[in-house]
TIRO-2110 file (N, C-alpha, C; in Angstrom, 1 decimal):
// TIRO-2110
-55.2, 45.0, 11.7, N, 1, A
-54.6, 44.2, 12.7, CA, 1, A
-55.1, 42.8, 12.5, C, 1, A
-56.5, 42.7, 12.6, N, 2, A
-57.0, 41.8, 12.3, CA, 2, A
-56.9, 40.9, 11.0, C, 2, A
-56.9, 41.7, 10.0, N, 3, A
-56.9, 41.1, 8.6, CA, 3, A
-55.3, 40.9, 8.4, C, 3, A
-54.6, 41.4, 9.4, N, 4, A
-53.3, 40.6, 8.7, CA, 4, A
-52.8, 39.8, 9.8, C, 4, A
-53.5, 39.4, 10.7, N, 5, A
-53.6, 38.1, 11.5, CA, 5, A
-53.9, 37.3, 10.2, C, 5, A
-55.4, 37.5, 10.1, N, 6, A
-56.0, 36.3, 9.3, CA, 6, A
-54.9, 36.0, 8.2, C, 6, A
-54.4, 36.8, 7.4, N, 7, A
-54.1, 36.6, 6.0, CA, 7, A
-52.7, 35.7, 6.4, C, 7, A
-51.8, 35.8, 8.0, N, 8, A
-51.0, 34.9, 8.6, CA, 8, A
-51.3, 33.6, 9.0, C, 8, A
-52.4, 33.6, 9.2, N, 9, A
-53.2, 32.5, 9.4, CA, 9, A
-53.1, 31.2, 8.5, C, 9, A
-53.6, 32.4, 7.5, N, 10, A
-54.2, 31.7, 5.8, CA, 10, A
-53.0, 30.9, 5.3, C, 10, A
-52.0, 31.7, 5.7, N, 11, A
-50.7, 31.4, 4.9, CA, 11, A
-50.0, 30.5, 5.6, C, 11, A
-49.8, 30.5, 7.0, N, 12, A
-49.6, 29.1, 7.3, CA, 12, A
-50.6, 27.7, 7.0, C, 12, A
-51.6, 28.1, 7.1, N, 13, A
-52.2, 26.7, 6.7, CA, 13, A
-52.1, 26.2, 5.4, C, 13, A
-51.9, 27.4, 4.3, N, 14, A
-51.9, 26.8, 3.2, CA, 14, A
-50.3, 26.0, 3.1, C, 14, A
-49.2, 26.9, 3.9, N, 15, A
-48.2, 25.9, 3.7, CA, 15, A
-47.9, 25.0, 4.4, C, 15, A
-48.8, 24.5, 5.4, N, 16, A
-48.8, 23.4, 6.3, CA, 16, A
-49.8, 22.3, 5.0, C, 16, A
-50.4, 22.7, 4.6, N, 17, A
-51.3, 22.0, 3.7, CA, 17, A
-50.4, 21.5, 2.3, C, 17, A
-49.8, 22.3, 1.6, N, 18, A
-48.8, 21.8, 0.9, CA, 18, A
-47.6, 21.1, 1.0, C, 18, A
-47.0, 20.9, 2.4, N, 19, A
-46.0, 20.3, 2.8, CA, 19, A
-46.5, 18.8, 3.2, C, 19, A
-47.7, 18.6, 3.8, N, 20, A
-48.6, 17.9, 4.1, CA, 20, A
-48.6, 16.7, 2.9, C, 20, A
-49.1, 17.7, 1.7, N, 21, A
-49.7, 16.9, 0.8, CA, 21, A
-48.2, 16.3, 0.0, C, 21, A
-47.0, 17.0, 0.2, N, 22, A
-45.6, 16.5, -0.7, CA, 22, A
-45.4, 15.4, 0.3, C, 22, A
-45.2, 15.4, 1.2, N, 23, A
-44.9, 14.6, 2.2, CA, 23, A
-46.0, 13.2, 1.9, C, 23, A
-47.3, 13.1, 1.3, N, 24, A
-47.7, 12.1, 1.2, CA, 24, A
-47.7, 11.6, 0.1, C, 24, A
-46.9, 12.2, -1.0, N, 25, A
-46.6, 11.9, -2.5, CA, 25, A
-45.5, 11.2, -2.6, C, 25, A
-44.1, 12.2, -1.9, N, 26, A
-42.9, 11.7, -1.7, CA, 26, A
-42.8, 10.5, -1.0, C, 26, A
-43.4, 10.4, -0.1, N, 27, A
-43.2, 9.4, 0.8, CA, 27, A
-42.7, 8.2, 0.6, C, 27, A
-43.8, 7.4, -0.1, N, 28, A
-43.4, 6.1, -0.9, CA, 28, A
-42.5, 6.1, -1.7, C, 28, A
-42.1, 7.3, -2.4, N, 29, A
-41.0, 7.0, -3.5, CA, 29, A
-39.7, 7.2, -2.6, C, 29, A
-39.5, 7.7, -1.3, N, 30, A
-38.3, 8.2, -0.7, CA, 30, A
-37.9, 6.6, 0.1, C, 30, A
-39.0, 5.8, 0.6, N, 31, A
-38.7, 4.9, 1.5, CA, 31, A
-38.6, 3.6, 0.2, C, 31, A
-38.6, 3.5, -1.0, N, 32, A
-38.7, 2.7, -2.3, CA, 32, A
-37.2, 2.8, -2.1, C, 32, A
-36.8, 4.1, -2.4, N, 33, A
-35.4, 4.6, -2.9, CA, 33, A
-34.2, 4.1, -1.4, C, 33, A
-34.8, 4.3, -0.4, N, 34, A
-33.9, 3.8, 0.7, CA, 34, A
-33.8, 2.5, 0.9, C, 34, A
-35.2, 1.6, 0.8, N, 35, A
-35.1, 0.2, 0.3, CA, 35, A
-33.8, -0.3, -0.7, C, 35, A
-33.9, 0.4, -1.9, N, 36, A
-32.9, 0.2, -2.6, CA, 36, A
-31.6, 0.2, -2.4, C, 36, A
-31.2, 1.3, -1.8, N, 37, A
-30.0, 1.2, -1.3, CA, 37, A
-29.4, 0.5, -0.4, C, 37, A
-30.6, 0.2, 0.4, N, 38, A
-30.1, -0.7, 1.8, CA, 38, A
-30.1, -2.3, 1.2, C, 38, A
-30.6, -2.8, 0.3, N, 39, A
-30.6, -4.0, -1.0, CA, 39, A
-29.3, -3.9, -1.6, C, 39, A
-28.8, -2.9, -1.8, N, 40, A
-27.5, -3.0, -2.9, CA, 40, A
-26.4, -3.7, -2.1, C, 40, A
-25.6, -3.8, -2.7, N, 41, A
-24.2, -4.1, -2.4, CA, 41, A
-23.2, -3.1, -1.7, C, 41, A
-22.6, -3.1, -0.7, N, 42, A
-21.9, -2.1, -0.1, CA, 42, A
-21.1, -1.7, -1.0, C, 42, A
-20.4, -0.2, -0.7, N, 43, A
-19.2, 0.1, -1.6, CA, 43, A
-18.3, -0.5, -1.2, C, 43, A
-17.4, -0.8, -2.4, N, 44, A
-15.9, -1.5, -2.2, CA, 44, A
-15.2, -0.3, -1.5, C, 44, A
-14.0, -1.1, -0.6, N, 45, A
-13.2, -0.3, 0.2, CA, 45, A
-12.3, 0.3, -0.6, C, 45, A
-11.8, 1.7, -0.4, N, 46, A
-10.7, 2.3, -1.3, CA, 46, A
-9.2, 1.3, -0.9, C, 46, A
-9.2, 1.4, -2.2, N, 47, A
-7.3, 0.4, -2.3, CA, 47, A
-6.4, 1.3, -1.5, C, 47, A
-5.5, 0.7, -0.5, N, 48, A
-4.5, 1.6, -0.2, CA, 48, A
-3.5, 2.2, -1.1, C, 48, A
-3.1, 3.2, -0.4, N, 49, A
-2.0, 3.7, -1.4, CA, 49, A
-0.8, 2.6, -2.1, C, 49, A
-0.7, 2.8, -3.7, N, 50, A
0.2, 2.2, -3.5, CA, 50, A
1.6, 1.7, -3.1, C, 50, A
2.3, 3.1, -2.7, N, 51, A
4.0, 2.7, -2.1, CA, 51, A
3.3, 2.1, -0.4, C, 51, A
2.3, 2.1, 0.2, N, 52, A
2.2, 1.7, 1.5, CA, 52, A
1.7, 0.3, 1.1, C, 52, A
1.1, -0.3, -0.1, N, 53, A
0.7, -1.7, 0.1, CA, 53, A
2.4, -2.4, -0.3, C, 53, A
3.0, -1.3, -1.1, N, 54, A
4.2, -2.4, -1.5, CA, 54, A
5.2, -2.6, -0.5, C, 54, A
5.1, -1.3, 0.4, N, 55, A
5.9, -1.3, 1.6, CA, 55, A
5.7, -2.5, 2.8, C, 55, A
4.4, -2.7, 3.1, N, 56, A
4.1, -3.9, 3.8, CA, 56, A
4.2, -5.1, 3.0, C, 56, A
3.8, -5.2, 1.6, N, 57, A
4.2, -6.5, 1.4, CA, 57, A
6.2, -6.7, 1.8, C, 57, A
6.3, -5.7, 1.2, N, 58, A
7.9, -6.0, 1.1, CA, 58, A
8.4, -6.8, 2.9, C, 58, A
8.2, -5.6, 4.0, N, 59, A
8.1, -6.0, 5.5, CA, 59, A
7.8, -7.2, 5.8, C, 59, A
6.7, -7.6, 5.2, N, 60, A
6.2, -9.0, 5.3, CA, 60, A
7.2, -10.1, 5.1, C, 60, A
7.9, -9.8, 4.0, N, 61, A
8.8, -10.7, 3.3, CA, 61, A
10.1, -10.7, 4.1, C, 61, A
10.4, -9.4, 4.5, N, 62, A
11.5, -9.3, 5.8, CA, 62, A
11.4, -10.4, 6.9, C, 62, A
10.1, -10.5, 7.2, N, 63, A
10.1, -11.7, 8.6, CA, 63, A
9.8, -12.9, 8.2, C, 63, A
9.8, -13.1, 7.2, N, 64, A
10.1, -14.6, 6.5, CA, 64, A
11.2, -15.1, 6.3, C, 64, A
11.9, -16.3, 6.5, N, 65, A
11.7, -16.8, 7.8, CA, 65, A
12.3, -16.0, 8.9, C, 65, A
11.8, -16.3, 10.0, N, 66, A
12.4, -15.5, 11.0, CA, 66, A
13.6, -15.8, 11.5, C, 66, A
14.4, -14.8, 11.4, N, 67, A
16.5, -15.0, 11.7, CA, 67, A
16.8, -13.7, 12.2, C, 67, A
17.7, -13.9, 12.9, N, 68, A
18.6, -12.7, 13.1, CA, 68, A
18.9, -11.8, 11.7, C, 68, A
19.0, -10.4, 12.2, N, 69, A
18.8, -9.4, 10.8, CA, 69, A
20.7, -9.8, 9.9, C, 69, A
21.3, -10.3, 11.1, N, 70, A
23.2, -10.6, 10.7, CA, 70, A
23.7, -12.0, 10.3, C, 70, A
22.1, -13.0, 10.3, N, 71, A
21.9, -13.9, 9.9, CA, 71, A
22.8, -14.3, 8.5, C, 71, A
23.7, -15.4, 8.4, N, 72, A
24.8, -15.3, 7.1, CA, 72, A
23.6, -15.8, 5.8, C, 72, A
22.5, -16.5, 6.2, N, 73, A
21.6, -17.1, 5.0, CA, 73, A
20.2, -16.8, 5.5, C, 73, A
19.3, -16.6, 4.9, N, 74, A
17.8, -16.5, 5.4, CA, 74, A
17.1, -17.3, 4.6, C, 74, A
17.5, -18.0, 3.9, N, 75, A
16.8, -19.1, 3.0, CA, 75, A
17.2, -20.6, 3.2, C, 75, A
16.3, -21.3, 2.8, N, 76, A
16.7, -22.6, 3.4, CA, 76, A
17.8, -23.4, 2.2, C, 76, A
17.5, -23.1, 1.0, N, 77, A
18.3, -23.8, 0.1, CA, 77, A
19.8, -23.4, 0.4, C, 77, A
21.0, -24.1, -0.3, N, 78, A
22.4, -23.8, 0.1, CA, 78, A
23.1, -23.0, -0.8, C, 78, A
22.2, -22.4, -1.8, N, 79, A
23.0, -21.5, -3.0, CA, 79, A
22.1, -20.3, -2.9, C, 79, A
21.1, -19.8, -1.9, N, 80, A
20.3, -18.8, -1.8, CA, 80, A
20.9, -18.0, -0.6, C, 80, A
20.9, -17.0, -0.7, N, 81, A
20.9, -15.9, 0.8, CA, 81, A
19.9, -14.5, 0.6, C, 81, A
19.4, -14.2, 1.9, N, 82, A
18.6, -13.1, 1.9, CA, 82, A
18.7, -12.7, 3.0, C, 82, A
18.7, -11.1, 3.0, N, 83, A
18.5, -10.1, 3.8, CA, 83, A
18.3, -9.2, 3.9, C, 83, A
17.0, -8.6, 4.9, N, 84, A
16.6, -7.3, 5.3, CA, 84, A
17.7, -6.3, 5.6, C, 84, A
17.3, -5.3, 5.3, N, 85, A
18.5, -4.2, 5.3, CA, 85, A
17.7, -2.9, 5.9, C, 85, A
18.0, -2.1, 7.1, N, 86, A
17.4, -1.0, 7.3, CA, 86, A
17.9, 0.2, 6.8, C, 86, A
17.1, 1.4, 6.8, N, 87, A
17.7, 2.4, 5.8, CA, 87, A
18.3, 3.4, 6.9, C, 87, A
19.4, 3.1, 7.3, N, 88, A
20.8, 3.8, 7.9, CA, 88, A
21.9, 3.0, 6.8, C, 88, A
23.1, 4.4, 6.9, N, 89, A
24.0, 4.3, 6.0, CA, 89, A
24.5, 3.7, 6.4, C, 89, A
24.8, 2.9, 7.9, N, 90, A
25.6, 1.6, 7.8, CA, 90, A
25.5, 0.3, 7.5, C, 90, A
24.1, 0.5, 6.8, N, 91, A
23.6, -0.9, 5.9, CA, 91, A
24.3, -1.2, 5.0, C, 91, A
25.0, 0.0, 4.3, N, 92, A
26.1, -0.3, 3.0, CA, 92, A
27.2, -1.1, 3.6, C, 92, A
27.7, -0.5, 4.8, N, 93, A
29.0, -1.3, 5.1, CA, 93, A
28.6, -2.9, 5.8, C, 93, A
27.0, -3.3, 6.2, N, 94, A
26.8, -4.5, 6.5, CA, 94, A
26.3, -5.3, 5.0, C, 94, A
25.6, -4.8, 4.3, N, 95, A
25.3, -5.3, 2.8, CA, 95, A
26.8, -6.1, 2.2, C, 95, A
28.0, -5.2, 2.0, N, 96, A
29.3, -5.7, 1.8, CA, 96, A
29.8, -6.8, 2.8, C, 96, A
29.7, -6.7, 3.8, N, 97, A
30.0, -7.7, 4.8, CA, 97, A
29.0, -9.1, 4.6, C, 97, A
28.1, -8.7, 4.4, N, 98, A
27.2, -10.1, 4.5, CA, 98, A
27.6, -11.0, 3.2, C, 98, A
27.5, -10.0, 2.4, N, 99, A
27.9, -10.7, 0.7, CA, 99, A
29.4, -11.1, 0.7, C, 99, A
29.9, -10.7, 1.1, N, 100, A
31.4, -11.3, 1.3, CA, 100, A
31.5, -12.6, 2.0, C, 100, A
30.9, -12.5, 3.0, N, 101, A
30.9, -13.7, 4.0, CA, 101, A
30.1, -14.8, 3.2, C, 101, A
29.0, -14.4, 2.8, N, 102, A
28.6, -15.6, 1.6, CA, 102, A
29.3, -16.1, 0.7, C, 102, A
30.1, -15.3, -0.1, N, 103, A
30.8, -15.6, -1.1, CA, 103, A
31.7, -16.7, -0.6, C, 103, A
32.5, -16.1, 0.9, N, 104, A
33.0, -17.2, 1.3, CA, 104, A
32.8, -18.6, 1.5, C, 104, A
31.5, -18.4, 2.1, N, 105, A
31.1, -19.8, 2.3, CA, 105, A
30.8, -20.7, 1.4, C, 105, A
30.3, -20.1, 0.0, N, 106, A
30.4, -20.9, -1.0, CA, 106, A
31.5, -21.0, -1.9, C, 106, A
32.3, -20.7, -1.3, N, 107, A
33.8, -21.2, -2.2, CA, 107, A
33.7, -20.3, -3.0, C, 107, A
33.5, -19.1, -3.0, N, 108, A
33.4, -18.0, -4.3, CA, 108, A
34.5, -16.9, -3.8, C, 108, A
35.3, -17.3, -3.0, N, 109, A
35.8, -15.5, -2.6, CA, 109, A
36.8, -14.9, -3.8, C, 109, A
36.7, -15.6, -5.3, N, 110, A
37.3, -14.6, -6.1, CA, 110, A
36.3, -13.6, -6.9, C, 110, A
35.0, -13.8, -6.3, N, 111, A
34.0, -12.8, -6.9, CA, 111, A
34.0, -11.7, -5.5, C, 111, A
34.5, -11.7, -4.8, N, 112, A
34.5, -10.9, -3.2, CA, 112, A
34.9, -9.3, -3.7, C, 112, A
35.6, -9.0, -4.3, N, 113, A
36.0, -7.9, -4.8, CA, 113, A
34.8, -6.9, -6.0, C, 113, A
34.4, -7.8, -6.7, N, 114, A
33.8, -6.9, -7.8, CA, 114, A
32.4, -7.0, -7.0, C, 114, A
31.9, -8.0, -6.1, N, 115, A
30.6, -7.9, -5.9, CA, 115, A
30.4, -7.3, -4.5, C, 115, A
31.3, -7.2, -3.8, N, 116, A
31.7, -5.9, -2.5, CA, 116, A
31.5, -4.4, -3.4, C, 116, A
31.8, -4.2, -4.2, N, 117, A
32.1, -2.8, -4.8, CA, 117, A
30.6, -2.7, -5.3, C, 117, A
29.9, -3.6, -6.2, N, 118, A
28.6, -3.5, -6.9, CA, 118, A
27.8, -3.3, -5.9, C, 118, A
27.7, -4.3, -5.0, N, 119, A
26.6, -4.2, -3.6, CA, 119, A
26.7, -3.0, -3.2, C, 119, A
27.7, -2.3, -2.8, N, 120, A
27.8, -0.9, -2.4, CA, 120, A
27.0, -0.3, -2.8, C, 120, A
27.3, -0.4, -4.3, N, 121, A
27.0, 1.0, -5.3, CA, 121, A
25.1, 0.8, -5.4, C, 121, A
24.7, -0.4, -5.2, N, 122, A
23.1, -0.5, -5.6, CA, 122, A
22.6, -0.1, -4.1, C, 122, A
23.0, -0.6, -3.0, N, 123, A
22.5, -0.2, -2.0, CA, 123, A
22.7, 1.3, -1.6, C, 123, A
23.7, 1.8, -1.8, N, 124, A
24.1, 3.5, -1.6, CA, 124, A
22.9, 4.4, -2.5, C, 124, A
22.7, 3.4, -4.0, N, 125, A
21.9, 4.2, -4.7, CA, 125, A
20.1, 4.2, -4.2, C, 125, A
19.7, 2.7, -3.4, N, 126, A
18.8, 2.5, -3.1, CA, 126, A
18.5, 3.3, -1.8, C, 126, A
19.3, 3.5, -0.8, N, 127, A
19.0, 4.3, 0.3, CA, 127, A
19.1, 6.0, -0.4, C, 127, A
19.7, 6.3, -1.3, N, 128, A
19.7, 7.3, -1.8, CA, 128, A
18.0, 8.4, -2.5, C, 128, A
17.5, 7.3, -3.2, N, 129, A
16.8, 7.2, -3.9, CA, 129, A
15.3, 6.9, -3.8, C, 129, A
15.3, 6.1, -2.7, N, 130, A
14.2, 5.2, -2.4, CA, 130, A
13.7, 5.4, -1.0, C, 130, A
12.8, 5.4, -0.5, N, 131, A
12.1, 5.0, 0.6, CA, 131, A
11.1, 3.6, 1.1, C, 131, A
11.2, 2.9, 2.2, N, 132, A
10.7, 2.2, 2.5, CA, 132, A
11.7, 0.8, 2.7, C, 132, A
11.8, -0.4, 3.1, N, 133, A
12.5, -1.1, 3.2, CA, 133, A
13.3, -1.8, 2.4, C, 133, A
14.4, -2.1, 2.3, N, 134, A
15.6, -2.6, 1.2, CA, 134, A
15.4, -3.9, 2.1, C, 134, A
16.3, -5.0, 0.5, N, 135, A
16.3, -6.5, 0.6, CA, 135, A
17.6, -6.9, -0.1, C, 135, A
18.6, -7.5, 0.3, N, 136, A
19.5, -8.0, -0.5, CA, 136, A
19.4, -9.5, -0.6, C, 136, A
19.5, -9.8, -1.9, N, 137, A
19.5, -11.2, -2.1, CA, 137, A
20.5, -11.4, -3.0, C, 137, A
21.6, -13.0, -2.7, N, 138, A
22.4, -13.3, -3.6, CA, 138, A
22.0, -14.8, -4.0, C, 138, A
22.0, -15.0, -5.0, N, 139, A
21.9, -16.5, -5.8, CA, 139, A
23.0, -17.0, -6.7, C, 139, A
23.1, -18.1, -6.1, N, 140, A
24.6, -18.6, -6.8, CA, 140, A
23.8, -20.1, -7.8, C, 140, A
24.2, -19.6, -9.2, N, 141, A
23.4, -20.6, -10.1, CA, 141, A
24.2, -21.3, -11.4, C, 141, A
24.7, -22.3, -11.2, N, 142, A
25.7, -22.9, -12.2, CA, 142, A
26.7, -21.9, -12.6, C, 142, A
26.9, -21.4, -13.6, N, 143, A
28.0, -20.7, -13.9, CA, 143, A
27.9, -19.0, -13.8, C, 143, A
26.8, -18.4, -12.5, N, 144, A
26.7, -17.3, -12.6, CA, 144, A
26.5, -17.1, -11.4, C, 144, A
26.8, -15.6, -10.8, N, 145, A
26.4, -15.4, -9.3, CA, 145, A
25.3, -14.1, -9.7, C, 145, A
24.2, -14.1, -9.2, N, 146, A
23.2, -13.1, -9.2, CA, 146, A
23.1, -12.5, -7.7, C, 146, A
23.3, -11.0, -7.8, N, 147, A
22.9, -10.1, -6.6, CA, 147, A
21.8, -9.2, -7.4, C, 147, A
20.7, -9.0, -6.1, N, 148, A
19.5, -8.5, -6.1, CA, 148, A
19.5, -7.5, -5.2, C, 148, A
19.2, -6.1, -4.9, N, 149, A
18.8, -5.5, -4.3, CA, 149, A
17.2, -5.0, -4.4, C, 149, A
16.2, -5.2, -3.8, N, 150, A
15.1, -4.9, -3.6, CA, 150, A
14.5, -3.7, -3.0, C, 150, A
14.0, -2.8, -3.2, N, 151, A
13.5, -1.6, -2.8, CA, 151, A
11.6, -1.5, -3.1, C, 151, A
10.8, -0.6, -2.5, N, 152, A
9.7, -0.4, -2.7, CA, 152, A
9.0, 0.7, -3.9, C, 152, A
10.2, 1.4, -4.6, N, 153, A
10.1, 2.4, -5.6, CA, 153, A
10.2, 1.7, -6.9, C, 153, A
9.0, 2.0, -7.7, N, 154, A
9.1, 1.3, -9.1, CA, 154, A
9.8, 2.1, -10.2, C, 154, A
10.2, 2.7, -10.0, N, 155, A
11.0, 3.9, -11.0, CA, 155, A
12.4, 3.2, -11.2, C, 155, A
12.7, 3.2, -12.4, N, 156, A
14.3, 2.3, -12.9, CA, 156, A
15.1, 3.7, -12.6, C, 156, A
16.1, 2.7, -13.0, N, 157, A
17.8, 3.9, -13.1, CA, 157, A
17.4, 4.5, -14.1, C, 157, A
18.3, 5.6, -13.7, N, 158, A
18.4, 6.7, -15.2, CA, 158, A
19.8, 7.1, -15.5, C, 158, A
20.2, 6.5, -16.5, N, 159, A
21.3, 6.7, -17.2, CA, 159, A
21.7, 7.9, -16.8, C, 159, A
23.1, 8.6, -16.4, N, 160, A
23.3, 10.1, -16.6, CA, 160, A
24.9, 10.0, -16.8, C, 160, A
24.9, 11.1, -18.0, N, 161, A
26.5, 11.1, -18.3, CA, 161, A
27.2, 12.3, -17.3, C, 161, A
28.2, 12.1, -16.8, N, 162, A
29.1, 12.8, -15.9, CA, 162, A
30.2, 13.1, -16.5, C, 162, A
31.1, 14.0, -15.9, N, 163, A
32.0, 14.9, -16.4, CA, 163, A
33.4, 13.5, -15.5, C, 163, A
34.3, 14.2, -16.2, N, 164, A
35.4, 13.2, -16.0, CA, 164, A
35.7, 13.4, -14.7, C, 164, A
35.7, 14.4, -14.3, N, 165, A
36.2, 14.5, -12.7, CA, 165, A
35.5, 14.1, -11.6, C, 165, A
34.1, 14.3, -11.9, N, 166, A
33.0, 13.6, -10.8, CA, 166, A
33.2, 12.7, -9.9, C, 166, A
32.8, 12.9, -8.8, N, 167, A
33.3, 11.9, -7.9, CA, 167, A
32.2, 10.8, -7.5, C, 167, A
30.5, 11.2, -8.4, N, 168, A
29.6, 10.5, -8.1, CA, 168, A
28.9, 10.3, -9.4, C, 168, A
27.7, 9.3, -9.4, N, 169, A
27.2, 9.2, -10.7, CA, 169, A
27.3, 8.1, -11.9, C, 169, A
28.3, 7.4, -11.4, N, 170, A
29.5, 6.1, -11.8, CA, 170, A
28.7, 4.9, -12.0, C, 170, A
27.5, 4.9, -11.1, N, 171, A
26.8, 3.6, -10.9, CA, 171, A
26.4, 2.4, -12.7, C, 171, A
26.0, 3.3, -13.2, N, 172, A
25.8, 2.4, -14.3, CA, 172, A
26.9, 2.1, -15.3, C, 172, A
28.0, 3.2, -15.1, N, 173, A
29.1, 2.7, -15.8, CA, 173, A
30.0, 1.6, -15.1, C, 173, A
29.6, 1.4, -13.8, N, 174, A
30.4, 0.1, -12.8, CA, 174, A
29.5, -1.2, -13.5, C, 174, A
28.5, -1.1, -13.5, N, 175, A
27.8, -2.2, -13.9, CA, 175, A
27.9, -2.3, -15.3, C, 175, A
28.2, -1.6, -16.5, N, 176, A
28.3, -2.3, -17.8, CA, 176, A
30.1, -2.7, -17.4, C, 176, A
30.7, -2.2, -17.0, N, 177, A
32.2, -2.5, -16.9, CA, 177, A
32.6, -3.6, -16.3, C, 177, A
32.1, -4.3, -15.5, N, 178, A
32.3, -5.3, -14.3, CA, 178, A
31.3, -6.5, -14.7, C, 178, A
30.1, -6.0, -15.5, N, 179, A
29.2, -7.4, -14.9, CA, 179, A
28.9, -7.8, -16.5, C, 179, A
28.4, -9.0, -16.4, N, 180, A
28.2, -9.5, -17.8, CA, 180, A
26.9, -9.3, -18.2, C, 180, A
25.7, -8.9, -17.0, N, 181, A
24.6, -8.4, -17.5, CA, 181, A
23.8, -7.9, -16.1, C, 181, A
23.2, -6.8, -16.2, N, 182, A
22.4, -6.1, -15.3, CA, 182, A
21.4, -5.6, -15.7, C, 182, A
20.2, -5.3, -14.6, N, 183, A
18.8, -4.4, -15.2, CA, 183, A
18.0, -4.6, -13.6, C, 183, A
17.1, -3.9, -14.0, N, 184, A
15.9, -3.1, -13.1, CA, 184, A
14.6, -4.1, -13.7, C, 184, A
14.2, -4.6, -12.9, N, 185, A
12.8, -5.5, -13.1, CA, 185, A
11.9, -4.9, -12.2, C, 185, A
11.1, -4.9, -12.5, N, 186, A
9.6, -4.1, -11.8, CA, 186, A
8.7, -5.7, -10.8, C, 186, A
8.2, -4.8, -9.5, N, 187, A
7.9, -6.5, -9.0, CA, 187, A
6.7, -6.2, -8.2, C, 187, A
6.1, -6.8, -7.5, N, 188, A
5.1, -6.4, -6.9, CA, 188, A
5.1, -5.4, -5.9, C, 188, A
6.5, -5.5, -5.3, N, 189, A
6.8, -4.7, -4.2, CA, 189, A
7.3, -3.3, -4.5, C, 189, A
7.7, -3.1, -5.6, N, 190, A
8.3, -2.3, -6.4, CA, 190, A
9.1, -2.6, -7.6, C, 190, A
10.6, -2.4, -7.0, N, 191, A
11.3, -3.0, -8.4, CA, 191, A
12.6, -4.0, -7.6, C, 191, A
13.4, -4.4, -8.6, N, 192, A
14.7, -5.3, -8.2, CA, 192, A
15.8, -4.4, -8.9, C, 192, A
16.9, -4.0, -8.4, N, 193, A
18.0, -3.9, -9.2, CA, 193, A
19.1, -5.1, -9.1, C, 193, A
19.5, -5.5, -10.2, N, 194, A
20.4, -6.8, -10.2, CA, 194, A
21.4, -6.5, -11.3, C, 194, A
22.2, -7.8, -11.0, N, 195, A
23.6, -7.9, -11.6, CA, 195, A
23.8, -9.2, -11.3, C, 195, A
24.6, -9.7, -12.9, N, 196, A
24.9, -11.3, -12.8, CA, 196, A
26.5, -11.0, -13.3, C, 196, A
27.1, -12.0, -12.5, N, 197, A
28.9, -12.3, -13.0, CA, 197, A
29.1, -13.4, -13.1, C, 197, A
30.1, -13.4, -14.0, N, 198, A
30.4, -15.2, -14.2, CA, 198, A
30.9, -15.9, -13.1, C, 198, A
31.0, -16.8, -12.6, N, 199, A
31.6, -17.4, -11.3, CA, 199, A
33.1, -18.2, -12.5, C, 199, A
34.2, -18.3, -12.1, N, 200, A
35.3, -18.5, -12.4, CA, 200, A
35.3, -20.0, -12.3, C, 200, A
35.8, -20.5, -13.6, N, 201, A
35.6, -22.4, -13.8, CA, 201, A
37.0, -22.8, -13.1, C, 201, A
37.1, -23.8, -12.3, N, 202, A
38.0, -24.4, -11.6, CA, 202, A
39.1, -25.2, -12.7, C, 202, A
END
């Protein structure tokens, strides 16, 4: 029993001596590594999710300038108008109403029917295929009227071939038929679907 106890004591002593020696040799190196880590530049913060960043940017645009959501114009210039749209089915009707009222103010009533139809198509597609905030923009520039619908999804439209008796999926066909030019442009907040139609000459 005594020999066994002595052996345990010697093992414990040897273990303590080895650990003490290791701490003596590794201590300076460990301290130097800690000092280097403290002096180094802090790690950069992780970038926010791209969709979240785009949504925040577009929401911030929706608040500038501060006007009621049903205001006929949300920009300072006489031939620009812009409105945020909520993600509700009623936004389609509201977008049509805002567009036609604005065209009436600009004395462009002749474009109301075409603009109303195409605005309804763009806003409906944005509500159906994207998420996040939306924005409707109208610009009257010289001989053209430009309409835009902004969203936070960078994916562009996909042209599909539909049956003759299909009740949906004809958005690109309508744009081809009724506009002079149209397209999709990627932006910092996602994309903008737009079209242009000529302004009738008096």
